[in-house]
Phi, psi and omega in degrees: 000325183286328180296309177298323179292324179290322178297315177298320182295317181292320178298316179291320177296316180294320176294319178296313178302319183292319177294321174306311183296317181294315178295321177296319178294322181282320188266338186253122182290338181265015179294146186236210186288330181296312181295318180295322178292315177303313184293315180292322177296316178295320177296320180294316180297330180290340180276339187301311181300332184278318191253355178255133179207140177302141184301325183291334182262351184287144179286140176077013183275155182241138179294141183300328181296324179295323174295322181292315179297321176293322180294316178294319180294321180293325180291318180295320181291329182260019185286350181288350180108173182289147179278129177270131180250137182272000000 
């Protein structure tokens, strides 16, 4: 029971800190680098769960060895030199 409550507490504190930074940037002419860093960092962290995925689990990924084999096969096939076009 304590773990979920701690997670919620950290999430709420982080959200409150982020909103404080955003509101201070918008409303206060003297807002500085600290508020900008907190706002940008919180926005960047919000993108992580959506856009980060291990390569092995991503849809449509190709094994790196397959790219190497294709590259080497293409180099062997084209070893006669460039084709001249008239």
